[in-house]
MIPANU-669067 format. One record per residue: residue in one letter; x, y, z of N, C-alpha, C, O in turn; residue number from 1. Coordinates in steps of 0.001 Angstrom, whole numbers, plus 500000, padded with zeros to 6 digits. Example, Ala and Ser with C-alpha at 12.3 -4.5 7.8 and 13.67 -1.06 7.14 Angstrom:
BEGIN
(rec A, (513190, 494310, 507800), (512300, 495500, 507800), (513200, 496700, 507800), (514236, 496681, 508465), 1)
(rec S, (512850, 497750, 507080), (513670, 498940, 507140), (512900, 500030, 507870), (513409, 501138, 508039), 2)
This chain:
BEGIN
(rec M, (511596, 509630, 496705), (511268, 510829, 497450), (510392, 511762, 496621), (509505, 512426, 497157), 1)
(rec K, (510639, 511811, 495326), (509888, 512726, 494470), (508383, 512425, 494474), (507589, 513362, 494562), 2)
(rec P, (507954, 511143, 494383), (506507, 510888, 494418), (505861, 511347, 495722), (504719, 511807, 495723), 3)
(rec Y, (506591, 511224, 496835), (506043, 511650, 498127), (505850, 513168, 498139), (504836, 513667, 498625), 4)
(rec L, (506808, 513878, 497615), (506733, 515333, 497582), (505585, 515786, 496676), (504828, 516691, 497028), 5)
(rec I, (505467, 515160, 495527), (504379, 515503, 494604), (503032, 515212, 495248), (502105, 516015, 495141), 6)
(rec S, (502917, 514071, 495913), (501674, 513705, 496588), (501324, 514724, 497668), (500175, 515150, 497782), 7)
(rec L, (502322, 515108, 498458), (502090, 516103, 499509), (501649, 517434, 498911), (500704, 518052, 499401), 8)
(rec L, (502325, 517876, 497860), (501967, 519147, 497228), (500562, 519108, 496627), (499829, 520093, 496710), 9)
(rec M, (500186, 517992, 496030), (498832, 517879, 495482), (497800, 517893, 496596), (496715, 518450, 496432), 10)
(rec G, (498131, 517285, 497731), (497231, 517331, 498880), (497060, 518746, 499405), (495951, 519157, 499746), 11)
(rec V, (498160, 519495, 499473), (498088, 520893, 499911), (497241, 521700, 498923), (496403, 522505, 499329), 12)
(rec L, (497462, 521482, 497641), (496673, 522182, 496625), (495183, 521860, 496775), (494341, 522753, 496679), 13)
(rec A, (494861, 520598, 497006), (493450, 520227, 497210), (492890, 520924, 498449), (491744, 521373, 498445), 14)
(rec G, (493700, 521015, 499513), (493254, 521708, 500717), (492977, 523180, 500469), (492008, 523733, 500989), 15)
(rec V, (493824, 523807, 499679), (493614, 525227, 499345), (492332, 525396, 498537), (491551, 526313, 498790), 16)
(rec V, (492117, 524517, 497572), (490896, 524594, 496758), (489669, 524391, 497640), (488684, 525116, 497504), 17)
(rec Y, (489720, 523404, 498549), (488596, 523177, 499471), (488319, 524444, 500280), (487164, 524838, 500445), 18)
(rec F, (489383, 525082, 500786), (489206, 526292, 501584), (488576, 527402, 500754), (487647, 528069, 501212), 19)
(rec L, (489074, 527606, 499539), (488552, 528676, 498688), (487096, 528444, 498308), (486327, 529394, 498162), 20)
(rec L, (486722, 527187, 498149), (485335, 526855, 497815), (484454, 526773, 499064), (483245, 526564, 498969), 21)
(rec E, (485071, 526937, 500228), (484382, 526895, 501512), (483637, 525574, 501727), (482489, 525558, 502170), 22)
(rec V, (484309, 524481, 501406), (483754, 523153, 501686), (484699, 522439, 502652), (485891, 522738, 502725), 23)
(rec R, (484137, 521503, 503378), (484947, 520725, 504307), (485509, 519501, 503602), (484952, 519021, 502615), 24)
(rec S, (486617, 519009, 504126), (487197, 517774, 503617), (486165, 516653, 503755), (485448, 516607, 504755), 25)
(rec P, (486073, 515757, 502784), (485047, 514713, 502832), (485210, 513735, 503996), (484245, 513070, 504373), 26)
(rec A, (486389, 513635, 504563), (486597, 512705, 505674), (487659, 513273, 506599), (488593, 513937, 506148), 27)
(rec P, (487517, 513014, 507888), (488596, 513418, 508789), (489895, 512734, 508370), (489852, 511609, 507873), 28)
(rec P, (491033, 513370, 508551), (492291, 512804, 508064), (492567, 511373, 508520), (493028, 510562, 507717), 29)
(rec I, (492303, 511040, 509771), (492606, 509686, 510227), (491716, 508662, 509539), (492156, 507550, 509245), 30)
(rec V, (490469, 509032, 509283), (489555, 508117, 508585), (490047, 507885, 507160), (490060, 506754, 506674), 31)
(rec A, (490449, 508959, 506500), (490943, 508831, 505133), (492207, 507986, 505087), (492351, 507134, 504210), 32)
(rec L, (493120, 508212, 506018), (494366, 507443, 506034), (494116, 505975, 506340), (494741, 505101, 505739), 33)
(rec L, (493219, 505698, 507260), (492897, 504302, 507557), (492238, 503629, 506357), (492473, 502450, 506089), 34)
(rec G, (491418, 504382, 505643), (490806, 503839, 504432), (491848, 503493, 503380), (491757, 502451, 502732), 35)
(rec L, (492835, 504363, 503208), (493910, 504084, 502254), (494731, 502871, 502687), (495098, 502041, 501855), 36)
(rec L, (495020, 502764, 503991), (495751, 501597, 504489), (494949, 500321, 504234), (495506, 499297, 503836), 37)
(rec G, (493653, 500392, 504466), (492796, 499239, 504195), (492825, 498829, 502731), (492810, 497640, 502413), 38)
(rec M, (492866, 499809, 501844), (492946, 499498, 500413), (494253, 498787, 500088), (494259, 497811, 499338), 39)
(rec L, (495359, 499272, 500648), (496653, 498648, 500393), (496692, 497212, 500912), (497211, 496317, 500244), 40)
(rec I, (496147, 497003, 502092), (496116, 495651, 502660), (495176, 494763, 501846), (495497, 493609, 501562), 41)
(rec G, (494023, 495301, 501477), (493061, 494532, 500692), (493613, 494078, 499350), (493275, 492994, 498876), 42)
(rec E, (494454, 494892, 498737), (495071, 494512, 497467), (495947, 493272, 497622), (496159, 492538, 496657), 43)
(rec Q, (496449, 493038, 498813), (497339, 491898, 499033), (496577, 490627, 499407), (497166, 489547, 499454), 44)
(rec L, (495282, 490743, 499671), (494492, 489556, 499994), (494322, 488643, 498790), (494363, 487420, 498924), 45)
(rec V, (494131, 489231, 497613), (493911, 488421, 496410), (495122, 487539, 496103), (494942, 486338, 495898), 46)
(rec P, (496353, 488074, 496060), (497495, 487187, 495817), (497655, 486117, 496906), (498049, 484988, 496613), 47)
(rec A, (497350, 486470, 498154), (497471, 485485, 499240), (496449, 484365, 499072), (496777, 483192, 499252), 48)
(rec V, (495224, 484717, 498731), (494186, 483697, 498525), (494531, 482835, 497322), (494397, 481613, 497379), 49)
(rec R, (494974, 483455, 496233), (495377, 482680, 495043), (496493, 481703, 495378), (496471, 480548, 494953), 50)
(rec R, (497471, 482181, 496147), (498601, 481320, 496532), (498105, 480145, 497368), (498528, 479008, 497156), 51)
(rec K, (497218, 480412, 498306), (496688, 479356, 499171), (495866, 478362, 498364), (495987, 477154, 498566), 52)
(rec L, (495024, 478856, 497445), (494192, 477966, 496632), (495017, 477093, 495689), (494606, 475987, 495340), 53)
(rec S, (496185, 477597, 495278), (497036, 476800, 494392), (497862, 475775, 495169), (498624, 475008, 494581), 54)
(rec G, (497705, 475768, 496494), (498409, 474794, 497312), (499783, 475230, 497776), (500500, 474460, 498414), 55)
(rec E, (500156, 476469, 497457), (501451, 476969, 497901), (501318, 477514, 499318), (500270, 478046, 499684), 56)
(rec P, (502367, 477383, 500111), (502279, 477865, 501493), (502360, 479385, 501584), (502997, 480039, 500758), 57)
(rec L, (501705, 479931, 502597), (501802, 481356, 502897), (502873, 481508, 503972), (502594, 481396, 505165), 58)
(rec T, (504081, 481761, 503537), (505198, 481869, 504481), (505462, 483324, 504830), (505062, 484239, 504110), 59)
(rec A, (506141, 483514, 505945), (506518, 484866, 506352), (507478, 485471, 505329), (507423, 486670, 505055), 60)
(rec A, (508354, 484643, 504769), (509301, 485145, 503762), (508556, 485634, 502524), (508896, 486678, 501967), 61)
(rec W, (507543, 484889, 502092), (506755, 485314, 500934), (506030, 486621, 501249), (506048, 487556, 500448), 62)
(rec F, (505392, 486682, 502420), (504673, 487895, 502807), (505616, 489084, 502859), (505286, 490165, 502371), 63)
(rec R, (506790, 488888, 503450), (507772, 489967, 503581), (508281, 490429, 502223), (508505, 491622, 502021), 64)
(rec S, (508466, 489501, 501289), (509034, 489877, 499992), (507986, 490350, 498987), (508290, 491164, 498115), 65)
(rec E, (506768, 489854, 499100), (505740, 490196, 498111), (504742, 491238, 498593), (504360, 492117, 497821), 66)
(rec C, (504316, 491164, 499826), (503240, 492034, 500310), (503747, 493300, 500996), (503270, 494399, 500711), 67)
(rec V, (504701, 493145, 501890), (505172, 494301, 502673), (505679, 495428, 501775), (505339, 496584, 502028), 68)
(rec P, (506480, 495150, 500733), (506935, 496259, 499884), (505787, 497001, 499204), (505862, 498215, 499010), 69)
(rec K, (504732, 496284, 498846), (503597, 496928, 498179), (502762, 497738, 499161), (502162, 498744, 498782), 70)
(rec I, (502719, 497310, 500412), (501957, 498041, 501423), (502733, 499264, 501887), (502161, 500342, 502051), 71)
(rec T, (504033, 499097, 502099), (504840, 500197, 502645), (505478, 501066, 501572), (505900, 502185, 501861), 72)
(rec G, (505557, 500574, 500339), (506171, 501342, 499265), (507685, 501261, 499248), (508343, 502073, 498599), 73)
(rec T, (508247, 500285, 499957), (509697, 500105, 499987), (510075, 498905, 499137), (509289, 497965, 499020), 74)
(rec P, (511267, 498913, 498538), (511694, 497761, 497744), (511996, 496573, 498644), (512407, 496754, 499790), 75)
(rec P, (511794, 495351, 498134), (512109, 494170, 498940), (513600, 494107, 499239), (514424, 494512, 498419), 76)
(rec K, (513945, 493591, 500432), (515348, 493504, 500826), (516066, 492380, 500110), (517251, 492497, 499798), 77)
(rec D, (515355, 491285, 499843), (515993, 490120, 499222), (515303, 489849, 497895), (514209, 489285, 497874), 78)
(rec S, (515918, 490238, 496795), (515283, 490062, 495487), (515153, 488591, 495109), (514245, 488234, 494358), 79)
(rec D, (516044, 487722, 495615), (515922, 486296, 495325), (514678, 485707, 495962), (513993, 484889, 495348), 80)
(rec A, (514378, 486113, 497184), (513189, 485613, 497857), (511927, 486078, 497121), (510933, 485354, 497066), 81)
(rec A, (511976, 487273, 496564), (510821, 487790, 495834), (510564, 486967, 494582), (509411, 486735, 494218), 82)
(rec K, (511629, 486524, 493920), (511477, 485744, 492701), (510963, 484331, 492981), (510198, 483777, 492191), 83)
(rec T, (511379, 483757, 494092), (511017, 482373, 494407), (509830, 482270, 495342), (509376, 481166, 495644), 84)
(rec G, (509319, 483404, 495808), (508204, 483370, 496726), (508606, 482901, 498100), (507776, 482377, 498844), 85)
(rec G, (509872, 483080, 498454), (510351, 482687, 499764), (510989, 481317, 499791), (511549, 480909, 500809), 86)
(rec K, (510907, 480588, 498656), (511510, 479252, 498595), (512971, 479371, 498194), (513350, 480266, 497439), 87)
(rec K, (513770, 478476, 498697), (515190, 478479, 498325), (515555, 477211, 497628), (516709, 477030, 497239), 88)
């Protein structure tokens, strides 16, 4: 929770500075948020491609344990699946 609060406060501070300097935000909020989401998803393409090139399967369990936590910022639900890449 603390990182979220710090991030929000830094965003508010940046907004105040923008207002005081009389400049507009560089991007509309939805564009900026979509760009950040794209960055998070793009970061997960490299591990997926590496896994596929090494001949390992891209399973839903692997995606759920390795990619979803990094995109959403939540810890994986099954730590064993994260260690084995979804294999049991």
